[in-house]
C-alpha positions as CSV (number, residue, x, y, z in Angstrom):
1,X,22.1,11.5,19.9
2,X,19.2,9.1,20.4
3,X,17.9,5.6,19.6
4,X,14.4,6.9,19.4
5,X,12.4,7.4,16.2
6,X,9.3,8.9,14.8
7,X,6.8,6.4,13.4
8,X,4.5,7.1,10.5
9,X,2.0,4.5,9.3
10,X,1.1,5.0,5.6
11,X,-2.3,3.6,4.6
12,X,-5.2,4.3,2.3
13,X,-5.0,6.4,-0.8
14,X,-1.5,7.6,0.0
15,X,-0.3,4.0,0.2
16,X,-2.0,3.3,-3.1
17,X,-0.5,6.4,-4.7
18,X,3.1,5.4,-3.6
19,X,2.6,1.9,-5.1
20,X,1.4,3.4,-8.4
21,X,4.2,6.0,-8.6
22,X,6.9,3.4,-7.7
23,X,5.7,1.3,-10.6
24,X,5.8,4.3,-13.0
25,X,9.3,5.3,-11.8
26,X,10.5,1.8,-12.5
27,X,8.9,1.7,-15.9
28,X,10.5,5.0,-16.8
29,X,13.9,3.9,-15.5
30,X,13.7,0.8,-17.7
31,X,12.5,2.8,-20.7
32,X,15.3,5.3,-20.3
33,X,17.9,2.6,-19.9
34,X,19.0,3.9,-16.4
35,X,20.9,0.7,-15.5
36,X,22.5,2.6,-12.6
37,X,19.2,3.1,-10.8
38,X,18.6,0.7,-7.9
39,X,15.1,0.0,-9.1
40,X,16.2,-1.9,-12.2
41,X,17.3,-5.3,-10.9
42,X,15.2,-8.3,-9.8
43,X,14.0,-6.4,-6.6
44,X,13.6,-3.2,-8.5
45,X,10.0,-2.5,-7.8
46,X,10.4,-3.3,-4.0
47,X,13.3,-0.9,-3.8
48,X,11.3,1.9,-5.6
49,X,8.4,1.4,-3.2
50,X,10.7,1.4,-0.1
51,X,12.4,4.6,-1.2
52,X,9.2,6.4,-2.0
53,X,7.6,5.4,1.3
54,X,10.7,6.7,3.1
55,X,10.7,10.0,1.2
56,X,6.9,10.6,1.8
57,X,7.4,9.9,5.5
58,X,10.2,12.5,5.7
59,X,8.1,15.1,3.8
60,X,5.2,14.5,6.1
61,X,7.3,14.6,9.3
62,X,9.1,17.8,8.2
63,X,5.8,19.3,6.8
64,X,7.5,19.9,3.4
65,X,5.9,20.1,0.0
66,X,7.3,17.4,-2.2
67,X,7.0,16.6,-5.8
68,X,6.6,12.9,-6.7
69,X,8.5,13.2,-10.0
70,X,10.5,16.4,-9.8
71,X,13.9,14.8,-9.8
72,X,12.9,11.7,-11.7
73,X,14.1,12.1,-15.3
74,X,17.0,11.0,-17.4
75,X,20.2,12.1,-15.7
76,X,18.3,13.9,-12.9
77,X,20.2,14.9,-9.8
78,X,19.5,12.8,-6.7
79,X,17.5,15.2,-4.6
80,X,15.0,13.1,-2.6
81,X,13.2,15.6,-0.4
82,X,14.1,19.2,-1.2
83,X,17.9,18.5,-1.0
84,X,17.6,16.2,2.0
85,X,19.0,12.8,1.2
86,X,16.7,10.0,2.4
87,X,18.3,6.6,3.0
88,X,16.0,3.6,3.6
89,X,16.2,0.0,4.7
90,X,13.6,-2.7,4.7
91,X,14.6,-3.9,8.2
92,X,14.1,-1.9,11.5
93,X,17.4,-3.5,12.9
94,X,19.7,-2.1,10.1
95,X,22.0,0.9,10.3
96,X,22.3,4.0,8.1
97,X,24.5,2.9,5.1
98,X,26.4,5.6,3.1
99,X,29.2,5.6,0.6
100,X,31.8,8.0,-0.7
101,X,29.7,8.5,-3.8
102,X,26.7,9.9,-2.0
103,X,25.6,13.5,-2.4
104,X,26.8,15.6,0.6
105,X,24.4,17.1,3.0
106,X,21.9,15.8,5.4
107,X,21.3,12.0,5.4
108,X,18.0,10.9,6.9
109,X,17.6,7.3,7.8
110,X,14.2,5.6,7.6
111,X,13.3,2.0,8.0
112,X,10.3,0.8,6.0
113,X,8.4,-2.4,7.0
114,X,5.1,-3.6,5.7
115,X,2.8,-4.3,8.7
116,X,-0.4,-5.2,6.7
117,X,-1.1,-5.7,3.0
118,X,-2.3,-2.1,2.8
119,X,-0.1,-0.5,5.5
120,X,3.6,0.4,5.9
121,X,5.4,1.6,9.0
122,X,8.1,4.1,8.4
123,X,10.4,4.8,11.3
124,X,12.4,7.9,10.9
125,X,15.5,7.3,13.1
126,X,17.3,10.6,12.6
127,X,19.9,12.3,10.5
128,X,23.5,13.3,10.2
129,X,25.5,15.2,7.6
130,X,27.3,12.9,5.2
131,X,30.8,13.8,6.5
132,X,29.7,12.8,10.0
133,X,28.5,9.4,8.7
134,X,31.6,8.7,6.5
135,X,34.2,8.4,9.2
136,X,36.9,5.8,9.8
137,X,34.9,4.5,12.9
138,X,31.9,3.7,10.6
139,X,33.9,2.3,7.7
140,X,32.9,-1.3,7.0
141,X,33.9,-3.9,4.4
142,X,30.6,-5.2,3.0
143,X,30.1,-8.9,2.2
144,X,30.4,-8.1,-1.6
145,X,33.8,-6.5,-1.1
146,X,32.9,-2.8,-1.2
147,X,33.9,-0.3,1.6
148,X,30.9,1.6,2.9
149,X,29.9,3.3,6.1
150,X,27.5,1.9,8.7
151,X,26.3,4.6,11.1
152,X,24.5,3.2,14.2
153,X,21.0,4.7,14.8
154,X,22.1,5.7,18.3
155,X,24.5,8.2,16.7
156,X,21.8,10.0,14.6
157,X,20.4,13.4,15.6
158,X,16.6,13.5,16.1
159,X,14.7,14.4,12.9
160,X,13.1,17.4,14.6
161,X,16.6,19.1,14.8
162,X,17.2,18.9,11.1
163,X,15.5,22.1,10.0
164,X,17.4,24.1,12.6
165,X,20.6,23.1,10.8
166,X,19.4,23.4,7.2
167,X,16.9,25.7,5.4
168,X,13.8,24.7,3.5
169,X,13.8,25.1,-0.3
170,X,10.0,25.1,-0.7
């Protein structure tokens, strides 16, 4: 267990590609009427961008091939990065947030903060399996009245230990 993280700064063409694909994903979600997607509301594009930056950072860190749109279709399964669920936050101080509805398996926590108009810092704080996150000790009543689980970053396993516990699908 650690409070350390791996930092990846995304700039240049990769930054621009993420911004373009996030806009396309949002457009498609709206076109397909996917009202359940987080990217639909007022902050939709920002959420799409945040999630994509986090997924790309995890794929880079784990040296995994990753398809921008593989799981992005009507009724697609939530797959993030080859079956690894990537959870993100726009604040480096936040904790990993999970729910009982989340897909089981590894949950990787990444905080994503813009550090320059053309640069984003992604801190990969670590990972745990969903059942290790969703414990009574982490259960929290959120301000909007929903029970969720907040796992402190200090309880996450380092990202480099993830592949020792799972197997790559690529």
